[in-house]
Each structure stands twice: as structure tokens, then as C-alpha cells.
C-alpha positions in Angstrom: 125.0 100.7 94.6 127.2 97.8 93.8 129.5 98.6 96.7 126.7 99.1 99.2 125.0 96.0 98.0 128.2 94.0 98.3 128.7 95.2 101.9 125.2 94.2 102.8 125.2 91.0 100.8 122.4 92.3 98.6 122.4 92.4 94.8 120.6 95.5 93.7 119.2 95.7 90.1 118.2 99.0 88.4 114.4 99.4 88.1 112.9 101.9 85.7 110.4 104.2 87.3 107.8 103.7 84.6 108.2 99.9 84.3 104.9 98.5 85.8 105.5 95.1 84.1 108.8 94.3 85.7 108.0 90.7 86.7 109.9 91.0 89.9 110.0 88.1 92.3 109.6 88.1 96.0 112.9 89.0 97.5 114.2 91.1 94.7 116.1 94.3 95.7 116.0 97.2 93.2 116.8 100.9 93.0 115.6 103.7 90.8 116.8 107.2 90.3 114.6 110.1 89.1 115.5 113.4 87.5 115.1 115.2 90.9 118.1 113.3 92.3 115.8 111.0 94.4 116.9 107.4 94.8 114.3 104.8 95.8 115.4 101.5 97.2 112.9 98.7 97.0 112.4 95.2 98.3 109.8 93.3 96.3 107.1 91.5 98.3 105.2 90.4 95.1 105.5 90.9 91.4 103.9 94.4 91.6 104.2 95.3 95.3 107.3 96.6 97.1 108.5 98.1 100.3 110.4 101.3 99.5 112.9 103.6 101.1 113.4 107.0 99.4 116.4 109.2 99.9 117.7 112.4 98.3 120.9 112.1 96.3 123.2 115.2 96.3 123.1 116.9 92.9 126.8 116.8 92.3 129.5 114.5 93.7 133.0 115.6 92.8 135.2 114.7 95.8 136.1 111.5 97.6 134.5 112.9 100.8 131.2 113.5 98.9 131.4 110.0 97.5 132.0 108.5 100.9 129.2 110.6 102.3 126.8 109.2 99.6 127.9 105.7 100.3 127.3 106.2 104.0 123.8 107.6 103.2 123.0 104.7 101.0 124.1 102.2 103.6 122.0 103.9 106.3 118.9 103.7 104.1 119.6 100.1 103.1 119.6 99.3 106.9 116.3 101.2 107.3 114.8 99.2 104.4 116.1 95.9 105.8 114.4 96.8 109.2 111.1 97.5 107.3 111.4 94.2 105.5 112.2 92.4 108.8 109.1 94.0 110.4 106.9 92.8 107.5 108.3 89.3 107.5 108.1 89.0 111.2 
């Protein structure tokens, strides 16, 4: 996440799936991972409301090619989320 965030000039912070009292600020970017290898990227529009972009994470990454593929997948979904944020912000 750090590499993709750096490439996109975004600082992602880990968000716990069960944390409903996170105290996020408008403009925070977070990510969370669940036990089913799902990653959810979020842009916070209020303390408790966010725009999200889910993606499935491969269960096992052992090669440089798989790592590169994951980084490309994350980058693609960050762009999708940025477009959603742009649509909301006008």
C-alpha cells in the first residue's frame, strides 16, 4: 500500500474493519483487509461515511510477477476510487 500510495501521492492508513469510532477526517484515505483476502480502499467524506472500492487480493503472493500484478491491481483500484471521489466532489 505504501508504494501505491506514494505513486499516487496518497498516504493510506490501515483501518480496522470493526472500528466504528475511528474519528476519520474528510479526505483521509484508508485500507482494510479481511480474512477472505478482500481489500477495501476508502476515502472518508465524513467521520463515519466513506466512499469505498473493494478488490480481491490473491491468496498467496510468492513471486515478483505476482507482487507486480498485485501492485498494478491496487493502482487500478486507486484510480477507480479517485474517479468516484472526483464525481462526488464535482
